[in-house]
C-alpha positions in Angstrom: 38.8 26.3 -25.5 40.1 24.0 -22.9 39.5 26.6 -20.3 36.0 27.3 -21.5 35.4 23.3 -21.5 36.3 22.6 -18.0 34.7 26.0 -16.7 31.5 24.5 -18.4 32.2 21.0 -17.2 32.5 22.6 -13.7 29.8 24.0 -13.3 27.7 21.3 -14.9 29.1 19.4 -11.6 28.4 21.9 -9.0 24.7 21.8 -10.6 24.5 17.9 -10.4 26.2 18.0 -7.0 23.5 20.8 -5.7 20.6 19.0 -7.4 21.8 15.6 -5.7 21.8 17.2 -2.0 18.5 19.0 -2.9 16.6 15.3 -3.7 18.8 14.3 -0.9 17.1 16.7 1.2 13.8 16.4 -0.1 13.9 12.5 0.8 15.0 13.4 4.0 11.6 15.5 4.7 9.6 12.6 4.0 11.5 10.4 6.3 10.4 9.5 9.6 10.7 7.3 13.0 8.1 4.7 13.2 7.1 1.7 14.5 5.1 -1.2 14.0 1.1 -1.0 15.4 -0.8 -4.4 15.2 -4.5 -4.5 13.6 -6.5 -7.3 13.6 -9.9 -7.1 11.8 -12.4 -9.1 9.4 -12.8 -8.1 6.1 -16.1 -9.1 4.1 -15.8 -9.1 -0.1 -19.1 -9.9 -1.9 -19.0 -9.1 -5.6 -21.6 -8.6 -8.1 -20.0 -9.5 -11.1 -16.5 -11.3 -10.2 -15.6 -13.5 -7.3 -12.8 -14.6 -5.5 -11.5 -18.1 -3.9 -10.4 -18.1 -1.0 -6.7 -18.1 -1.7 -7.4 -15.3 -4.2 -8.8 -12.9 -1.9 -5.7 -14.3 0.3 -3.0 -13.3 -1.9 -4.8 -10.3 -3.3 -5.4 -8.5 0.1 -1.5 -9.6 0.9 -0.5 -7.7 -2.1 -2.3 -4.6 -0.8 -1.6 -4.7 2.6 2.7 -5.0 1.3 2.1 -2.3 -0.9 0.8 -0.2 1.7 4.0 -0.7 4.1 2.7 -3.4 5.9 5.5 -6.2 8.0 6.4 -9.0 6.2 4.2 -11.5 8.5 0.9 -10.2 7.2 -2.0 -13.3 7.8 -5.0 -13.3 5.8 -7.1 -16.4 6.6 -10.0 -16.6 4.2 -13.4 -18.5 4.9 -16.6 -18.9 3.2 -15.5 -21.2 -0.1 -17.5 -24.0 -0.3 -16.1 -27.1 -1.6 -12.0 -26.7 -1.5 -10.9 -23.1 -2.8 -13.8 -22.7 -5.1 -14.6 -19.1 -6.3 -17.6 -17.9 -3.8 -20.0 -14.9 -3.9 -19.3 -13.9 -0.7 -15.7 -14.0 1.0 -14.8 -13.4 4.9 -10.9 -13.0 5.7 -9.6 -12.5 9.1 -6.5 -10.2 8.7 -3.8 -9.6 11.2 -0.9 -7.1 10.3 1.3 -4.8 11.7 1.8 -1.3 10.0 4.4 1.6 10.4 2.8 4.5 12.4 5.0 7.7 13.4 6.2 7.7 16.9 4.8 10.6 18.2 1.1 8.5 16.8 1.8 5.2 18.3 2.7 7.1 21.7 -0.7 8.7 21.4 -2.3 5.8 20.6 -0.7 3.9 23.0 -1.4 0.4 21.8 1.6 -0.5 20.3 3.1 -3.6 21.5 6.4 -2.8 19.5 8.1 0.0 20.7 11.2 -1.1 18.2 12.2 2.0 16.2 12.2 1.7 12.5 12.7 4.1 9.5 10.3 5.2 7.2 9.1 7.0 4.6 5.9 9.1 3.4 4.8 8.3 0.1 1.7 8.4 -1.9 0.6 4.4 -2.6 -1.6 3.7 -6.1 -3.6 0.9 -5.7 -4.9 -0.2 -9.0 -7.4 -2.2 -10.4 -5.0 -4.1 -12.7 -3.5 -7.4 -12.1 -1.2 -8.5 -14.2 -1.9 -7.0 -17.5 -5.7 -7.4 -17.0 -8.6 -5.2 -15.9 -11.8 -7.2 -14.4 -14.5 -5.5 -12.9 -14.3 -7.6 -10.0 -10.9 -6.0 -9.1 -13.3 -2.8 -9.4 -15.2 -4.4 -6.9 -12.5 -5.2 -4.8 -10.7 -1.8 -4.5 -13.7 -0.1 -3.6 -14.4 -2.4 -0.5 -10.7 -1.9 0.2 -11.0 1.7 0.1 -14.4 1.4 2.6 -13.7 -1.3 4.7 -10.0 -2.5 4.6 -8.2 1.5 4.7 -9.8 2.7 7.6 -9.4 -0.4 9.7 -5.9 0.5 9.1 -6.2 4.3 9.9 -5.7 5.1 6.7 -7.6 7.2 4.2 -7.7 7.7 0.2 -6.3 10.6 -0.9 -7.4 10.5 -4.6 -10.2 8.1 -5.9 -10.1 7.2 -9.0 -13.0 4.6 -8.7 -15.9 4.0 -11.3 -16.9 0.6 -10.9 -19.9 -0.9 -12.7 -21.2 -4.2 -11.9 -21.1 -6.4 -15.2 -19.2 -4.5 -17.4 -15.4 -5.2 -18.2 -13.4 -2.0 -17.3 -11.4 -0.9 -20.1 -9.3 1.6 -18.4 -6.7 1.0 -15.1 -8.5 2.7 -12.3 -6.8 3.7 -8.7 -6.9 4.8 -5.4 -4.3 7.1 -4.0 -3.3 6.5 -0.3 -0.7 8.7 1.5 1.3 5.7 3.6 4.5 5.0 5.5 7.0 2.5 3.8 9.4 0.8 5.8 13.1 1.4 4.7 13.6 -2.3 2.9 15.2 -3.8 6.3 12.5 -2.5 8.4 9.9 -4.2 6.6 11.2 -7.9 7.9 12.0 -7.5 11.7 
């Protein structure tokens, strides 16, 4: 009985080791050498049913960019909020951000000013319209504009689009956009 138990335990450990090795190899397959590519652009948000304050739009865009792998020093400066930081129908934001790009792609672009190599992983990021447990139609409109304007500005493209926004109607379910992105290792995000 003990011999059978030892053989079964040894076989289980071997399978566990092989599984861990296979997962590590799969993770390595997604690993790339990248460098920071700076981008600077303006982003205008115009909502039909929900509006953002300047700081609200700045915070949401910063969250989205960081989720997509941006360097931690993202700069989003919104304007167009009349009377301080009250909500506005149209808010424009100036965005300065550095995104990881594969070294080969950066060399092709020949625009990167930061030639420091970083380690990154290819991942599919799911951007969603749900913030803090609340799904609002304005967030859906923002995600549409992120998909159509912000992603192209940082050379990313939606892989899967599950947005069905209807102005002036509450969204009853979470809607998403899936984006293939390079996510820097945690130590690289602040370099």
